[in-house]
C-alpha positions in Angstrom: -4.9 -9.1 21.8 -2.5 -6.8 20.0 -4.8 -3.8 20.9 -4.9 -5.0 24.3 -1.0 -4.6 24.5 -0.7 -1.5 22.7 -3.0 -0.3 25.7 -1.2 -1.7 28.2 -0.4 1.7 29.3 -4.1 3.3 29.1 -5.9 -0.1 30.1 -3.8 -0.1 33.6 -4.1 3.8 33.9 -7.9 3.8 33.6 -8.6 0.9 36.0 -6.0 2.1 38.7 -7.5 5.4 38.6 -11.0 3.8 38.9 -10.1 1.6 41.3 -8.5 3.8 43.9 -11.3 6.6 43.8 -14.1 3.7 44.5 -11.7 2.3 47.1 -11.5 5.8 48.8 -15.1 6.8 48.8 -16.3 3.4 49.7 -13.9 1.7 52.3 -11.3 4.1 53.8 -11.5 4.5 57.1 -11.6 7.9 58.6 -10.3 8.9 61.5 -12.6 8.1 64.0 -10.7 7.6 67.4 -12.3 3.9 69.1 -12.8 6.2 72.2 -15.5 8.3 70.4 -16.9 5.0 68.9 -17.0 3.4 72.1 -18.5 6.4 73.9 -21.5 6.5 71.4 -21.8 2.7 71.4 -22.2 3.0 75.8 -25.0 6.4 75.5 -27.1 5.3 72.9 -26.2 8.3 71.3 -28.2 8.5 68.1 -27.6 11.7 66.8 -24.2 10.8 67.4 -24.8 7.7 65.0 -26.5 10.0 62.6 -23.4 12.8 62.1 -21.1 10.5 62.2 -21.7 10.6 58.5 -20.8 14.1 58.2 -18.3 13.8 60.5 -16.5 11.6 58.1 -16.8 13.6 55.3 -15.4 16.4 57.6 -12.6 14.4 59.1 -11.7 13.4 55.6 -11.1 16.6 54.5 -9.3 17.7 57.3 -7.0 14.7 56.6 -6.6 15.5 52.7 -5.7 19.6 54.0 -3.1 18.2 56.4 -1.6 16.0 54.2 -1.1 18.3 51.7 2.4 17.9 51.5 3.7 14.8 48.7 4.8 12.3 51.7 1.8 12.7 53.7 -0.2 11.7 50.3 1.7 9.1 50.0 1.5 7.7 53.7 -2.2 7.8 53.5 -2.2 6.0 49.9 -0.1 3.0 51.7 -2.0 3.0 54.8 -5.5 2.2 52.4 -3.7 -1.1 51.4 -3.1 -2.3 55.3 -6.6 -3.0 55.3 -8.4 -6.2 55.8 -9.2 -8.7 52.5 -12.4 -7.2 52.0 -11.0 -4.1 51.3 -8.4 -5.7 48.3 -11.1 -7.6 47.0 -13.4 -4.6 46.3 -10.0 -2.7 45.0 -9.1 -5.5 42.6 -12.7 -5.8 41.9 -13.3 -2.5 41.1 -9.7 -2.3 39.3 -11.4 -4.5 36.9 -14.4 -2.7 36.2 -12.0 0.3 35.4 -10.1 -1.7 33.3 -13.0 -2.9 31.5 -14.4 0.3 31.0 -11.4 2.0 29.8 -11.2 -0.9 26.7 -14.6 0.3 25.9 -13.9 4.0 25.6 -10.1 3.1 24.0 -11.9 0.8 21.4 -15.4 3.1 20.7 -13.7 6.7 21.3 -9.9 6.9 21.0 -9.7 4.5 17.6 -12.9 5.8 15.5 -11.2 9.5 16.2 -7.5 8.1 15.3 -9.6 6.4 12.5 -10.8 9.4 11.3 -8.1 11.5 11.6 -5.6 9.1 10.1 -4.1 10.1 6.7 -5.6 7.6 3.4 -3.2 5.1 3.1 -0.7 5.0 -0.3 -2.2 2.7 -2.5 0.2 -0.5 -2.9 2.3 -0.4 -5.8 1.8 -1.8 -9.0 2.3 -5.5 -9.2 5.8 -6.3 -11.3 4.8 -8.2 -14.7 5.7 -12.1 -15.2 8.5 -12.4 -17.4 9.0 -15.9 -19.8 12.3 -16.4 -21.6 12.2 -17.5 -24.9 15.0 -18.6 -27.1 15.3 -14.5 -28.8 13.2 -12.9 -26.7 11.4 -11.9 -23.6 7.9 -11.9 -23.1 6.5 -9.3 -20.3 2.7 -10.0 -19.3 1.2 -6.9 -17.9 -2.4 -5.9 -16.9 -3.4 -1.7 -16.8 -6.8 -0.3 -17.1 -8.1 2.6 -18.7 -9.7 6.0 -17.3 -12.9 4.6 -16.8 -11.4 1.4 -14.7 -11.8 -1.1 -17.8 -9.1 -3.8 -17.6 -6.8 -4.4 -20.4 -4.3 -8.0 -20.6 -0.9 -7.6 -22.6 2.2 -9.7 -23.4 4.7 -7.3 -24.5 7.3 -9.7 -26.6 10.4 -7.7 -26.9 13.7 -9.0 -28.6 17.3 -9.8 -27.1 19.8 -7.0 -27.6 20.9 -9.3 -30.0 18.2 -7.7 -32.3 18.2 -4.1 -33.0 16.9 -1.7 -35.6 20.0 -0.6 -37.5 20.8 3.0 -36.8 19.4 5.5 -38.6 17.2 3.3 -40.3 13.3 2.1 -40.5 13.7 -0.9 -42.2 16.3 -2.7 -41.8 17.1 -5.3 -38.6 20.5 -6.1 -37.5 21.8 -9.1 -35.4 24.6 -9.4 -33.5 25.6 -6.1 -35.0 25.3 -7.8 -38.6 22.0 -6.4 -40.5 19.4 -8.8 -41.6 18.5 -9.5 -45.2 15.0 -8.3 -45.9 13.9 -11.1 -47.5 14.8 -13.0 -44.2 13.5 -10.6 -41.9 10.1 -12.1 -41.4 11.3 -15.5 -40.4 14.4 -13.9 -38.5 12.3 -11.6 -36.2 8.9 -13.9 -35.9 10.3 -17.6 -35.0 8.1 -20.2 -34.0 7.6 -18.8 -30.2 7.1 -15.4 -30.8 4.5 -16.6 -33.3 2.9 -18.4 -30.8 3.0 -15.5 -28.5 0.4 -13.6 -31.2 -1.5 -16.5 -32.1 -4.5 -16.2 -29.3 -4.0 -12.2 -29.7 -7.8 -10.2 -30.2 -5.6 -7.2 -31.3 -1.7 -6.7 -31.9 0.5 -3.8 -31.6 3.6 -3.3 -33.1 5.8 -0.5 -31.3 8.6 2.0 -32.8 11.3 3.7 -30.8 14.3 5.8 -31.8 17.4 6.0 -29.3 18.1 9.4 -27.7 20.8 10.5 -29.7 19.8 12.5 -32.8 17.3 15.3 -33.2 13.6 15.0 -31.7 12.1 16.0 -34.5 13.8 13.4 -37.0 14.0 10.5 -34.2 10.0 10.7 -33.4 9.3 10.2 -37.1 11.7 7.5 -37.8 9.9 5.3 -34.8 6.7 5.7 -36.9 8.1 4.2 -39.6 9.4 1.7 -37.7 6.4 0.7 -36.3 4.8 0.5 -39.5 7.7 -1.7 -41.2 7.1 -4.0 -37.7 3.3 -4.2 -38.5 4.0 -5.2 -42.3 6.4 -8.0 -41.2 3.4 -8.9 -38.4 0.6 -9.2 -40.8 1.9 -12.3 -42.3 1.8 -14.1 -39.2 -1.3 -13.2 -37.7 -4.8 -13.8 -39.1 -6.7 -11.5 -41.4 -9.3 -11.0 -39.1 -6.9 -9.6 -36.3 -6.9 -5.4 -36.1 -3.0 -4.2 -35.7 -1.7 -1.0 -34.5 1.1 0.9 -34.1 2.6 2.6 -31.4 5.1 5.6 -31.8 7.1 5.9 -28.7 9.3 8.6 -30.3 13.0 9.5 -28.8 14.1 7.4 -25.6 14.5 10.0 -23.7 15.0 9.3 -19.9 16.7 6.2 -19.5 15.3 3.2 -17.5 18.8 1.9 -15.9 16.5 -1.4 -14.3 15.6 -1.9 -17.7 18.4 -2.1 -19.2 19.8 -5.6 -18.7 22.4 -8.3 -20.2 19.3 -9.7 -22.5 17.1 -6.5 -23.1 17.7 -2.9 -24.6 15.1 -0.2 -24.7 16.7 1.9 -27.3 16.3 0.7 -30.5 14.0 -2.6 -30.0 12.0 -4.8 -32.1 8.5 -4.5 -29.5 5.5 -6.0 -30.5 2.8 -6.3 -28.1 -0.8 -9.5 -28.2 -3.3 -7.6 -26.4 -4.7 -11.0 -24.8 -8.1 -9.4 -23.7 -10.0 -6.7 -22.6 -13.1 -5.3 -21.2 -15.7 -4.3 -23.8 -15.1 -0.5 -24.7 -11.5 -0.2 -23.2 -9.1 2.2 -24.6 -6.5 0.0 -25.5 -3.8 2.9 -25.3 -4.9 4.2 -22.0 -5.1 0.4 -20.4 -1.5 0.1 -22.2 0.2 3.5 -21.2 -1.3 2.4 -17.3 0.3 -1.2 -17.7 3.6 -0.2 -18.4 3.8 2.8 -15.7 5.5 1.8 -12.6 7.3 -1.5 -13.4 10.8 -1.8 -12.3 11.4 -4.2 -15.5 10.1 -2.0 -18.4 10.5 1.9 -18.9 7.7 3.9 -18.2 6.0 5.8 -21.4 7.4 8.8 -19.9 10.7 7.6 -20.7 9.8 8.5 -24.1 9.0 11.4 -26.4 5.7 9.8 -27.6 3.1 7.8 -27.1 0.5 7.5 -30.4 -1.5 4.7 -31.1 -2.8 4.6 -34.7 -4.9 1.5 -36.9 -3.0 0.4 -39.2 -5.4 -2.5 -40.8 
């Protein structure tokens, strides 16, 4: 029904044109005088009858020639509608047939050609991550694919911005601006909710980042050390059979305004990622980079200066 409404002008024009032409040929009564017809009937002149069609065509041409002006053509056209009900029925029937023909031409010719020449539609935007809030962290559930199309599913656990790496340090974290004693680090950052998020992980990835201030090379090296320090803390919270990787994102160089919220900071956060599931042979780094890209609530990997995934154990 929508396609019929959209092409209403096209259908009506086609039906009207075919109906008009058919009515003109079949139903239009040539300007043949009643005296001539009476004469032919009275005399029984068969030649007169046989020549009627030729005279009809000739007179039709002469009528058209005389009616070259627009007003004469319109008057002649309006005269067609003064005929009897049979003519009206024929016009309506022919118009219906013409409309059906116009619909078929539109659906079988016009639409396929439009589809062939139409631009390829843009792919749908990536789905936004499912977000879960815990007491001390935010968990982003994301999915991605590697370059071969293999799937990976991840939980990105980001401690709230009250927990940050101490500026310039790769060993210490702070809470609400105060350094956490090193002997309390594991229990402070890996509370029961974080441990639950990691409990069913097939792989664990600890992330190191550095803020945008400072010399680039030094900050990238610091981010690497932070990732390893986080891996050492996480190793005691997951089974010894669970592989642990470090991901060095380097320096935060392209701040994500939409990502910086009242609860989360992406400059020096403590981040640990649980690989929930993946297809056999999945390149975890590629799938994770894809999963993080294009999300409003997560900074893209391009927001950082590096993306180096390394096996820790």
